[in-house]
N, C-alpha and C positions, 0 to 999 in steps of 0.2 A: 925559721923566719921566712915569711913570704917576701916577694919582691916589693919594691917601692910602690906606693900608691895603695897599699892595703894595710889594715890594722889588725891587731890581735885582741882576742878576749881572754882574760884569765879564767880559771875555773869558777871564779865567783860570779861570772856573768858578763865580763867585759867583751866588747866586740872583737871578733877576729875574722880574718878573711873577708872583711867588708869592703865592697867596691865603692870607689868614689864616682861611679857613673851618675850622671844627673838623672833626676826623676822625670817622669813623663809630664811635659808642660802642655801638651795638647788636650789633656783630659782634666776634668775637675778634681780627680783623685790622683795622687802621685804614683800609686801602685797599680794603675789600670793596665799597663803593658804586661805586668807580671801575670795577671789573670788571663789577659787576652791571648798571650802566647803559650799558655799552658794547655797542651792537648788533652783530649778526653781520657786517654790511657794514663796520663800522669795524674789526673784527678783521682782515678781509681787507686793509684799507688799511694797518693797522699791520704786517702781515706783508710787504706790498709795500715799506714803508719799510725794513724789515730787509734784504729781498732787494736793494734798490737799492744798498746798500753793497757794496763790493768784497769785504770780508772777512765780511759778514753780521753785523757787530757795531755796537752803538750805545753811546756813552758816556753819562754822566749828563746832560749838557746836551742831547745829541741826543735822548735818550729823553724828557726833559721837553718839548722842542719838539714831538716827535711827538704826545704826549698832548694838549698844548694845541691843536695843529693839528686833531686829530680832533674835539675838543669845540668848537672855535671860540672858546674862552675859557680863562682860567687858573684855573677853579674848582677843578680837581682837581690843581693843581700840587704842593701839599703832599703829597697822597696818592701821587702818582706818584713823588715823591722818596723817600718811605718805602718804596714798592714796589721801587724800584731798589736800595735798601740791602738789602732782604730777599732779593732775587734774587741779587745779587752777593755777599751775605754779607760785605760790607766788605772783600773780598779781591781783587775784580776791579774794573778801571776801565771795563769794558765787558761787555755781555751779548749773547747771541744769541737768536734766536727760539725755539730748542729749549730754552734755559735758562729762558726765561719760561714756556713751556708746561709743562715738567716741574715747575716750582715751583708753578704754579697748580693742576695736577692733584693734586699731593701735598698741597697745603694746603687747597684749597677742597672737594675731594671729600668727601662725607659720611662720617663715621666710623661704622663698624658695630661694635656690641658683639659680641664673640665669646662668644655665649651657650653654645655647645657646641663642644667640641674632639673631632674624630674621630681615632682611633688604630688602626692595623692591628695586632691582637694576634697572630693566627696563621691559617694556612690548613691545613685538614685534610680528609681524605676520610672520608665516611660509610662505616663498615665493611660495612654490610649491602647497599649498592647494587651491589657487584660490578662497579664501573666503569660503571654506568649513570647517565644524567643524572638529577639531582634535579629532579623536576617541581614539587614544592611542599612547604613545611613548614607543617603545620597545628598550631595550639596547642590541646591538649585540656585545658581549664581548668574547674575546678569551685571551690566554696568551700573545699574541703579539699585538693585534689590538683591537680598540674600536670605535664604531660609533652608532648613533641613527637612528632608522627607525621610522619616524613620519607618521602615517596613517591618511588620511582625510576620511571623511564620505563616499564618493562615490568611493573610491578605489585608489586614487593617493597616492603613497608611496614615500617619500623623504628621502634620506640618508644624514645625517649631521655628522660632526665630534664632538668631545667632547665639543667644544666651540660653537656649533650650527652654524657652517659655512656650507652652502649648498654645497653638493658634486654632487649628481645626483638624478634622480627620474625616476619612471616608473609607469605604471598603472597595477593593479593586474588583473589577469584572474579570472573571476567569473563563466562563462558558457562555454560550448563547442564552441559556435560561437565566443567567444573572442579570440580563438587561431588564427584564420585567420583574425580577424579585426585589424585595426591599433590602435595605442595608443589612439587617440582621440575618435574613435568609441566605445571603450570599456566602456566609461563612460555612465551610465544610471541613471536616477533620481529615478526609481522605485526599486532600490536595493542599499544596502549600507553594509559597513563592520561592523561586530559586535565585533570581537575580533581577536587578533594576539599574537603570542609568538615566542620566539627563543629557539630552542633545542640545547643547547650548546654541548651536547655529540656527536651529529651527524652533527652539523653545518647546520641545516635545519631551515627554516623560514616558519611558518604556518599562513595562513589567512583564516578566515571563514566569511560568509556573509549571507544576507537574501535570496540569490538565492539557498540556501540549497546545498552548495558545500564547499569543503575544498581544498585549493590550497597550495602545498608544494614546496618551492623553496630551491635550494642549495645556501647557503649564506656565503661561505668562503671568498668571495671577494666583491668588490663594485658592480660587475655585477651579479645580482641574476638570476640563471638559473632555469626555471620551470622544475620540475621533474614529479610530480604526480598531477592529478586533480580528486578528488572524487566527483561524482555528485549524485544528488537526495537522499540526506539524508532524513530520515523519517520526520524531522521537522527542523525548523530554530535553529541552534546552537547559543545561546546567549553568552556563555562564555566557556572557557576551561582552563585546567591547565595540565602541563606536568611533569612527573616524569622520571628523567634520569636513565639509567641502571647503575648497580654497576660495576666498573672496576676491583675491587679486585677479586681474584680467589675464587671460592666456593660460591660467592654471586649471587644474582639475575642478570641475563644477559639480561633480556628484559626490554624495556622501555614502559611506559603506558601513554596514553592520556585520561584524564577524561573530559567529556563534559556535559553541562547543557543546555537544550533547552527551547523553549518558552512555552512548556506545563508542565514544572516542572519535566521532566524526566532526569535521570542520565544514562549515558553510558560510557563504558571504551573501549579503543582500545589498546590492548597489542601487541606491535611490537616484534616479536620473534627473528628477526635477525637485530637489529639496527646497528650493526657494518658494515654489508654488504649493508644494505638499508632498509628503513622503509617499502617499498612495492616492489613488483617485477617490474623490468624495462622491459616493453614490447618492447620499442624501445630505441636505444642508442643515437639517434640524434634528438628526439622530445619528446613531452609530452606523458606520459603514462596515458590513461584515464581508470577510474574504476567507474562503476555504483554501487550503493549501493547493489544491488542484486548479484553482482559478488564477493564482499568481502568475504562472507562465504566460497567460494571455494579456497581462498588464505590462507589456514590454516598454511602453512609453514612460512608465513610472518606476518599474523595478525589474532588476535582473538578478537571478539566483544562480550561484555557482557552488558546486560541491567539490571539496578537496579530498574526499575519501576518508577512510578510517586510518588515522595516524596513531592512535593509542589503543591498547587492548582494553583498558578500563575507562571509566568516565573521566571527562576532563574537569579538573578542579579549578583551573584559572586560565584565562586567555588575555593576551596583551598584544597590541599592535604598535610597533615602533615606526614612527614616521620618518626617522632619520635615514634608515636604510631599507624601508618598506619590507620589514620582516615581521613575521607573526610568531609569538612565543606561546606555547601551551605546556601544561604540566598535568601529570596524573600519577597515581600510585603504581604505575607499571614499572617494574625494576629494569626492564630492558629498554624502554623508551620513557624515561621519567620526565625529561624536558626536551621539547623539539623546537628548534629554530628553523623555520621554513620561509623562503623568500616568495613573495606574492607576485611581484611584477615580472621578473625574469627567472630563468632556470638556473639559479645559483645553487651551490651545494647546500644540502640540508644537514644541519648539525644536530646530533643526538647526544644528550647528556644522560649517562647511566648512573643510577644511584641504587644501592642495595635494597632499600625498602621503599623506593619511589620518592616522589616529591609531593608534599601536601600543600605547599605554597611557594611562591617565588616573587621576586621583585627585580626590576631592571633599572640601571642608570646609564644613559647614553653618554653623559658628560664624564663620569668616572670610568666608563667602559668596563663595567662589572655586572655579573649576574649572580644573585644571591638566592639560594634555594634552602628550604626547610624540610625536614623529614620527620616521620613519626618516632624515630629513635632519639629525638632531641638534638640532633646535630644540625649545624648550619654550615653550608659550603659556599665559598666564594669562587666564582668561575670567571675565566676570560671568555667572552662570547664567541671567540674564534678558536681558541685552543681548548678542546673539550676532552683531551685524554685524561686529565686529572685536575682537581680543583687547585686554585692558588693557595687556599687556606681552609682549614676546618675549625670552626668555632664550637667548642664544647663547653657547656655550662648549664643548659636546660636538662632537667631530670624527667621531662615529660614531652609529649608531642608538641611540635612547633605548629601553631595554628595561623600565624600571620607574620609578615615581614614588611618593613617600610624603610626606605633610604632617605636620609636628609642630605641631599647633595651638597649644598653650600657649606654645611658643617662637616661633611664626610663622616657621618655617623649612621648607625643602623639601629632601628627599633625592632625588637622581636618579642613575641608573646607566646607562651606555652599554655597547655591545657590546664595546668594547675594554677594559673593566674599570675605567673611571674613575668613581669615586663622588664626586659633588659635593654640597656643602652650600650652599644659596642662602638669602639673606635676602629674605623676601617683601615686607617693608616698603620696603627700599632697592632690591630687584630686582637684586641683584648676587650673584656667587659669592664666598663668604668662605673656602672651603677645598676642596681637591681631594685625594683619596686615590687613588693608582694601585694597583690590586690586580693583581698579577702571578700569575694562576692558573697552576699547573704545566702545564695543558693548552695554554696559549698557546705553550709552547716545544716541543711535540711536532709534528714535521713530518708533514703529511698527516692529522692528526686534525681531525675536524669539531668545532668549538666550538659547543655547544648551550646555549641558555638556556631556562628554563621561561617560562610565561606571566607568572609573578611571580618576582622574584629577591631582593627586599629584605623581610626578615621581622623582627619585633620580638623582643627578648629576653624572658626569663621574667618573669612577674608576681611582685611582692613584696607582702607584707601586713605591716601594723603588728603587731609582736609584743606591744605594750603592751596592746592590747585584743582585736583579732580573732585574732591569731596565737596567743595563749595559749589562747584558747578552742578553737581548732582543734587545737592540738598537745597539749592536755591529755589524754594517754593514760596509762592505768594498766594494771597487769598483774595478772591473776588466774588462777591455775592455769596460768601461762605462756601465757595467751591475751591478745593485744592487744585491748583493748576501748576503744571511743570513748567519751569522757566525755559524760555527759548535759549539754547546754548549752541555753541559751535561744535562741529564734529571733532571728535578726539581721535587722532591717528593711533595706530597700533603701538608705535614706539613710545608715545607719551603714556599710554595705558600700561605698557610693560614696566616703565620706570616707576609708575605710581603704585604698583602692586608689590607684594612680598612673595617670597618663596612659599609654596603651599604648606611646608612644614615649619616655617619660621613664624609660628603663631603663639599666642599666649597659652593655649591649652590644646590637648588632644583628647579623644574619647576612645575608650576600650569597652566593648560590649560582651556580655555573657548572659545567656538566658534573656530575661527581660530587664536586666540591669545595665546601667551605663556609668562607667567610672570616668570622672573628670580628672585628668592628669595635667597639672600646671607645668609650664616650661619657663625656666629662667635662663637667659642668655648672658654670657660674659661680655658680649659685644654691646657697647652702649648704644650704638646706632639702631640695632635691632630692638632693644628695650624701649627706646624712644618711639620707634615706629609702632610698637604694640600699644601705645597709649591712644592711638587713633580710634575713632568710633567704628563700630561694626555697621555694615550696611543694613538699612531697615528691611523688614519683610515686604513683599509685594502687597498691594491693596487688595481687598476682597472684591471691590468693584473698580474698574478702571475709571479714573477721573476724566472729566470732560476738559479738553484743551480749549482755552479761550485766547485769542490773539492778544498780544501785549497792548495794542492800541485800544482794546475794549475794557481794560482793567480800570477799576476805581482804586485810587491810592488810599492806603490805610491811614495816612496822616498828611496834613497840609504841608506844602513847602514853606520854607522860611522866606517870607516876602521881603524882609529887610535886606537880603542878599541880592535882590533883583536890581540891576543897575538902570538908572534913568527911566524910571517908571512914573507915570503921572499919578498924582494923588487920587484923582477921581477913579482911576482904574483899581488902585488898591482898595478904596472904599467899596467898589463894586465887587471885588473878589471876597471881601469880608461878608458882604450881604449874601453871596452865593455859597458861603461855607456850610450851610445846612445840607447842601447836596451830598457832601461827603459823610453825612451821618448815616451809618449803616442801619440804624433802627428804622429808617424809612422803608427799608426793603423787607421788614418783617410783616407777616400777615397772621393774625390770630395767635400772636406770641410764638410763632414758629417760622423760622427763617426759610426762605425759598431755596431749598437745596435740591438740585436736579438729581444728585446721587440718591437722596432719600426717596424721591419720587420713583426712580428706577427700581429701588429695592422694594417699594410697596407694590409696584406693578409686577415684579417677579413673584412676590408672595401671592398675589391674586391669581396669576397664571398657574402657580402650583396648586392652589385650591381648586381652580377650575378643572385642571387635569385629573385631580383626585375624584371629584364628583362626576366628571364625564365617564371615568372608568367604571363607576358604580351605577351609571345610568340615571343620575340625577343632576344634570348640568344646571337646572334651574335653581338648585340650592346654593350655587355659587354666585348668583346674580345679586347685585346690590338693590335692595328694595327701599325705595324712597318713601318718606312719610307724607301721607296725603292729609291735608287739613280737613277739618270737619265741615261738612256742607251745611250751610245755614243762610237764611235770608238776611239781607242787610238790615241793620237797625233803623237806618234812616230811609227805608224804602217808602216812597210815597204811595199811599193806599187811597183809592177813591172812596168817597163816602157811601157808595152803594153797599148795601148789607150783604148781598151775595158774594161780592168780591172780597169784602173783609173776612167773611166766613172761609172763603177759599184760601186766603193768605194765612189765617190762623191754623187751619187744618194742615196746610203744607208745612208750616213751621213746626207743628207738633209731630208730624210724620218724620221730618228730618231729624228732630231731636230723639225720637224713639229709635230710629234706624241707627243713629250713632251710638246710642246706649247699648243696643243689641249687638252691634259689631264689636264693641269692646268686650262684651260678655263672651262672645264666641272666640275671640282671639286669645283669651286667657287659657293657660294650660290646666285642664281639669279632667280628672278621671271619670267624673259623673256625667260628662257630656255624651248624649246618645243620638242616634239617628232621628229620633222624634223631634229634636230641637229644631230641625230644619223647617218644620211646619209652622213655627212661630215667627218666621222671618216676616218683616214688614215689606210689602210691595208698594212702591210709590207709583201712582197712576200718572200716565203721561197726558 
């Protein structure tokens, strides 16, 4: 008989040696402390007890004896009894080792809130790519407009709105010969685009390629105008990143472009006068060419600095962190997979070593983590300061990791592998919470090479709050059928920041492979985010910049309510009613065509293009507008003197003019039978 406070079980299954200790009240399960205090060696002993049985099963009494044997006392006898009931679900008289493990994993494993749900909406092909691989999707975003620039491998650039509706396309200039070549002739198989970016502070679009050149376009509208072409760079630029200049007074006024090449070298281009122009304009009406050896002489506009060869292999990705002025680069070099180097001062350079190198990486300054992906399918989470070993290793991909993105506000990670698996990871619990398998059509084509760009995950369109900023931006009136931007007050940076969302808190994201784009929908549990996603996407920029007309010159689209005017004389009201015809816009029409200055500008541009085409062929006169000349004839009421000689002269003149007009019409007709002898039949009019 045990001491007081304990009970006994008979051989038929009654409790014995059962402690009256209270169960764990701090946990959702009463037996939590039993498992938590059980060391790893004891678990192996418990498994050995299960395996010692012929059928691998323990009944209630045997399970209680096993727990008491492991702890050497009956302290957790009550908790073990409750655990047995939960595992067996009061339906079984015995349990196995697998039953116990499955129950513990399902019950004790931390619950992860599904903050975001991924859904595959559709997979479509970009129409402008002509089956070429999509290298990158660049967001061209301003305060008023938004559009995508989708770059194909061999230089075709297509502009799309926020809903991926095609707008226009053009072929990028890569070499000096491309300036005079047509759009079709610029395409070459032996060269391709490596990277592109949009400089939001100066409204410029940069593209680099394997022809060792950098092309800079002015991209304020849908028609990108080529400004500068830098030729013969020392090596092929694989990737670059851009740092905007500080608009606030007293801060840095120059912008910087960091590049990483195929030999592992890093260079920076500091633009000294970004407000007036990144480089000097040699010509105002055509592209300004600069060879690499000319740039050192342009110290007033640009300064070039080389940081040497940091990696042994080509640089896969480059990122500049403005928070601590550090530059992150990655390559497939196992000894120097990721390098964190300080640009401003001589701080310590951190080197992250990964066995098979790093194919991609992403950084979060707010979460203070660096995430790298490798070709072996592993994802590593690092502390940017402690580089001895990673914080965690996420295993789940069965193929190479091609891209990574961090959703900072949600503390989530997006990763994509070469076999089309898109995974969503919880960075707090460090586990995968959802997997979306994207079956691109190119996967099923036998013999087709599946190509991925340096980046393949891109955010959806940005949205703005219509209640404050959006109404100001979209406040457009019409005057003389001309779209005019409403006069609005300047919006400070804080108001703009409040009105925008996080870049990854969007309704959808895009994943690219070959020439296909997968549209992945995002559903958030946060109601506020879902409401904000109902806002409209910013419209694309206009093809032609609208003419701005002062508000005082505008004609109202509708008359004011005269009844609301206080203390107005009746005669004045009657006079206003008589002048109501002025507000009729039909009066501004001419030949059933409204006078639109933008239309006239477009016609003028078309004529200029035709003129340039004919001038290049040596026939500029063919582009001139030939006006119709009325038929020469004598007036019907011409007074003729009665003198016979004068009447005969008038009749002969009238007949000659009539014959000349008839012959001119015959010569003007397109006929293959016309010969040189027809010139002799021309009628000569005597003077």
